[in-house]
C-alpha positions as CSV (number, residue, x, y, z in Angstrom):
1,F,-15.7,2.8,5.7
2,F,-19.8,2.7,5.9
3,F,-20.0,5.5,3.6
4,Q,-17.8,4.2,1.0
5,V,-20.2,1.0,0.6
6,D,-23.4,2.9,1.0
7,P,-22.3,6.3,-1.0
8,A,-26.2,7.0,-1.3
9,Y,-26.6,7.1,2.2
10,T,-29.5,4.3,2.1
11,G,-28.6,3.2,5.7
12,R,-28.0,-0.6,4.7
13,V,-25.5,-2.5,2.5
14,G,-26.4,-5.5,0.4
15,A,-24.7,-8.7,0.8
16,S,-22.5,-8.6,-2.2
17,E,-21.1,-5.0,-1.5
18,A,-20.3,-6.1,1.9
19,A,-18.9,-9.1,0.7
20,L,-16.7,-7.6,-1.8
21,F,-15.6,-5.1,0.8
22,L,-15.1,-7.4,3.6
23,K,-13.2,-9.5,1.0
24,K,-10.4,-6.8,1.1
25,S,-9.6,-7.7,4.4
26,G,-7.5,-10.4,3.3
27,L,-9.4,-13.0,5.8
28,S,-10.6,-16.3,4.6
29,D,-14.0,-17.1,3.4
30,I,-14.8,-19.4,6.2
31,I,-13.9,-16.6,8.6
32,L,-15.6,-13.9,6.9
33,G,-18.6,-16.6,6.4
34,K,-18.6,-16.7,10.2
35,I,-18.5,-12.8,10.8
36,W,-21.5,-12.6,8.2
37,D,-23.8,-15.0,10.5
38,L,-22.9,-12.6,13.7
39,A,-23.3,-9.4,11.7
40,D,-26.6,-10.5,10.4
41,P,-28.1,-12.8,12.9
42,E,-31.6,-12.5,11.6
43,G,-30.6,-13.4,8.0
44,K,-32.0,-10.0,6.7
45,G,-29.3,-10.5,3.8
46,Y,-28.4,-7.1,4.3
47,L,-26.4,-5.3,6.9
48,D,-27.5,-1.9,8.5
49,K,-25.0,0.4,9.9
50,Q,-25.0,-1.4,13.2
51,G,-24.4,-4.8,11.5
52,F,-21.7,-3.6,9.4
53,Y,-20.1,-2.1,12.6
54,V,-20.1,-5.3,14.3
55,A,-18.5,-7.0,10.9
56,L,-15.7,-4.4,11.0
57,R,-15.0,-5.1,15.0
58,L,-15.0,-9.0,14.0
59,V,-12.6,-8.6,11.1
60,A,-10.1,-6.2,13.2
61,C,-10.4,-9.1,15.9
62,A,-9.7,-11.7,13.6
63,Q,-6.8,-9.8,11.8
64,N,-5.4,-9.3,15.6
65,G,-5.5,-13.1,16.1
66,H,-8.5,-13.1,18.3
67,D,-11.6,-15.6,18.0
68,V,-14.4,-14.6,16.0
69,N,-17.5,-14.5,18.4
70,L,-19.3,-11.9,20.1
71,S,-17.5,-11.9,23.2
72,S,-14.7,-10.6,21.0
73,L,-16.4,-7.5,20.4
74,N,-15.5,-6.0,23.8
75,L,-11.9,-6.3,23.0
76,T,-9.6,-3.5,22.3
77,V,-8.1,-3.9,19.0
78,P,-6.8,-1.5,16.4
79,P,-9.1,-1.0,13.4
80,P,-9.5,-3.4,10.7
81,K,-7.3,-2.8,7.7
82,F,-8.2,-3.4,4.1
83,H,-6.3,-3.6,1.2
84,D,-7.1,-2.6,-2.5
85,T,-4.1,-1.1,-4.8
86,S,-6.7,0.0,-7.4
87,S,-8.9,2.3,-5.0
88,P,-7.0,4.6,-2.3
89,L,-10.0,5.2,-0.8
90,L,-10.4,1.8,0.8
91,I,-7.3,2.3,2.8
92,T,-7.7,6.1,3.5
93,P,-10.7,8.5,3.9
94,P,-11.5,10.3,0.7
95,S,-9.5,13.6,0.8
96,T,-7.8,16.4,-0.7
97,E,-5.0,15.9,-3.3
98,T,-2.2,16.6,-0.9
99,H,-3.3,13.4,1.3
100,W,-0.4,11.1,1.9
101,A,-0.6,7.7,3.4
102,V,2.7,8.3,5.3
103,R,1.7,9.8,8.5
104,V,2.9,12.9,10.1
105,E,4.5,11.4,13.1
106,E,5.7,8.4,10.8
107,K,7.3,11.1,8.6
108,A,9.3,12.6,11.3
109,K,10.6,9.2,12.6
110,F,11.7,8.3,9.0
111,D,13.1,11.6,8.3
112,G,15.5,11.3,11.4
113,I,16.7,7.8,10.0
114,F,17.5,9.6,6.6
115,E,19.4,12.2,8.3
116,S,21.3,9.9,10.3
117,L,22.5,7.9,7.1
118,L,24.4,11.1,6.0
119,P,22.6,11.8,2.6
120,V,24.5,13.4,0.0
121,N,22.8,16.6,-1.9
122,G,19.7,15.3,0.1
123,L,19.8,11.8,-1.5
124,L,20.8,8.1,-0.4
125,S,22.5,5.9,-2.4
126,G,21.5,2.1,-2.7
127,D,24.3,1.1,-0.6
128,K,23.3,3.1,2.3
129,V,19.7,2.4,2.0
130,K,20.4,-1.9,1.7
131,P,21.5,-2.0,5.5
132,V,18.6,-0.6,6.9
133,L,16.4,-2.5,4.7
134,M,18.0,-5.5,5.5
135,N,17.7,-5.1,9.2
136,S,14.0,-5.7,8.7
137,K,14.8,-9.4,7.9
138,L,12.4,-9.2,5.5
139,P,12.6,-11.8,2.3
140,L,14.8,-10.2,-0.4
141,D,12.4,-10.3,-3.1
142,I,10.2,-8.3,-1.0
143,L,12.9,-5.7,-0.4
144,G,13.6,-5.8,-3.9
145,R,10.0,-4.7,-4.6
146,V,10.1,-2.1,-2.0
147,W,13.1,-0.6,-3.4
148,D,11.9,-0.5,-6.7
149,L,8.5,1.1,-5.6
150,S,10.1,3.8,-3.4
151,D,12.8,4.9,-6.0
152,I,10.2,6.6,-7.9
153,D,12.1,8.6,-10.4
154,K,14.3,5.5,-10.9
155,D,17.7,7.4,-10.4
156,G,19.2,4.8,-8.3
157,H,18.8,7.1,-5.0
158,L,16.3,7.9,-2.4
159,D,15.5,11.4,-1.4
160,K,13.6,12.1,1.7
161,D,10.3,11.5,0.8
162,E,11.0,8.2,-1.3
163,F,13.1,7.1,2.0
164,A,9.5,7.6,3.8
165,V,7.7,5.5,1.2
166,A,10.4,2.5,1.6
167,M,10.2,2.6,5.4
168,H,6.4,2.6,5.4
169,L,6.3,-0.2,3.1
170,V,8.8,-2.2,5.3
171,Y,6.9,-1.3,8.3
172,R,3.5,-2.2,6.5
173,A,5.2,-5.9,5.2
174,L,6.4,-6.3,9.0
175,E,2.6,-6.1,10.1
176,K,2.1,-9.0,7.4
177,E,0.5,-6.7,4.9
178,P,1.7,-7.6,1.4
179,V,3.7,-5.0,-0.4
180,P,1.7,-3.8,-3.5
181,S,3.1,-4.5,-6.9
182,L,2.4,-0.9,-8.0
183,L,2.9,2.3,-5.7
184,P,-1.1,3.1,-4.8
185,P,-1.4,7.0,-5.5
186,S,-2.0,7.6,-1.7
187,L,1.5,6.5,-1.3
188,I,2.9,8.8,-4.2
189,P,4.7,11.5,-2.2
190,P,3.0,14.9,-3.0
191,S,6.3,16.2,-4.2
192,K,6.4,13.4,-7.1
193,R,3.0,13.9,-8.1
194,K,3.4,16.7,-10.4
195,K,6.1,14.8,-12.6
196,T,4.8,11.3,-14.1
197,P,6.7,9.0,-12.3
198,V,7.8,5.8,-14.7
199,F,6.2,2.8,-13.2
200,P,7.5,-0.7,-13.9
201,G,6.3,-1.5,-17.5
202,A,5.7,1.9,-18.3
203,V,7.8,3.4,-21.8
204,P,11.1,4.8,-20.2
205,V,11.8,8.2,-21.0
206,L,14.4,8.5,-23.7
207,P,17.8,10.6,-22.9
208,A,17.8,14.0,-24.3
209,S,20.2,12.8,-27.1
210,P,18.5,10.6,-29.2
211,P,20.4,7.4,-29.7
212,P,21.0,6.4,-33.4
213,K,18.1,5.0,-35.0
214,D,19.5,1.3,-35.6
215,S,20.6,0.8,-31.9
216,L,17.0,1.4,-31.1
217,R,15.6,-1.2,-33.7
218,S,18.1,-4.0,-32.5
219,T,16.8,-3.9,-29.0
220,P,13.6,-5.8,-28.6
221,S,10.8,-3.3,-27.0
222,H,11.2,-4.9,-23.6
223,G,14.8,-4.5,-23.3
224,S,14.6,-1.4,-22.3
225,V,12.6,-1.6,-19.3
226,N,14.3,-4.6,-18.1
227,S,17.6,-2.6,-18.1
228,L,15.6,0.1,-16.2
229,N,14.6,-2.6,-13.7
230,S,17.9,-3.9,-13.3
231,T,19.7,-1.1,-12.7
232,G,17.1,0.2,-10.1
233,S,17.2,-2.8,-8.3
């Protein structure tokens, strides 16, 4: 995290860069202000590595429901989480193309669930996935978004990798993390990266046999995307 905000290795992070980064923790400005004061007690207006670490520890404490004060620094808490859908680097360390945000041990667990649902030709239909999603007790609009994001090739079925994306998003949502509106690049399974996935709002790929010209003209330009989304959900 420190090298992301200090790519030039200067050893210090200015107030504006630190604030921009810490805001991605999803904490309120009041809490972040308190964290800044504790991380920069001398009011230097920047954080050195030590100060930045203090800030990160306090963010982690706040995200796990602890008070923001110096005594919280000794608590054992999971590392802080930062959301930023535009840049996968803030969620995962910079890495090779093949990096995938679904961890190996997670994937093994999800694959087990996938197989237990008896996929046909390596695919699960929406009907088979639905009960698993419903079990999470998450709101339906969130589950709808999870399905839309995980059905990357929009075929109404999930393969093993797409299913892992769906489960990953559900578990994150249960940890009170917002479900992104677009799938971050780090979450697109490596097997899907070669083909360009159809994102919501992208121009849908036309079928191989072109429909007659007038039927194309009569539908408004957004009709095709809507029908795509409604069949997907």
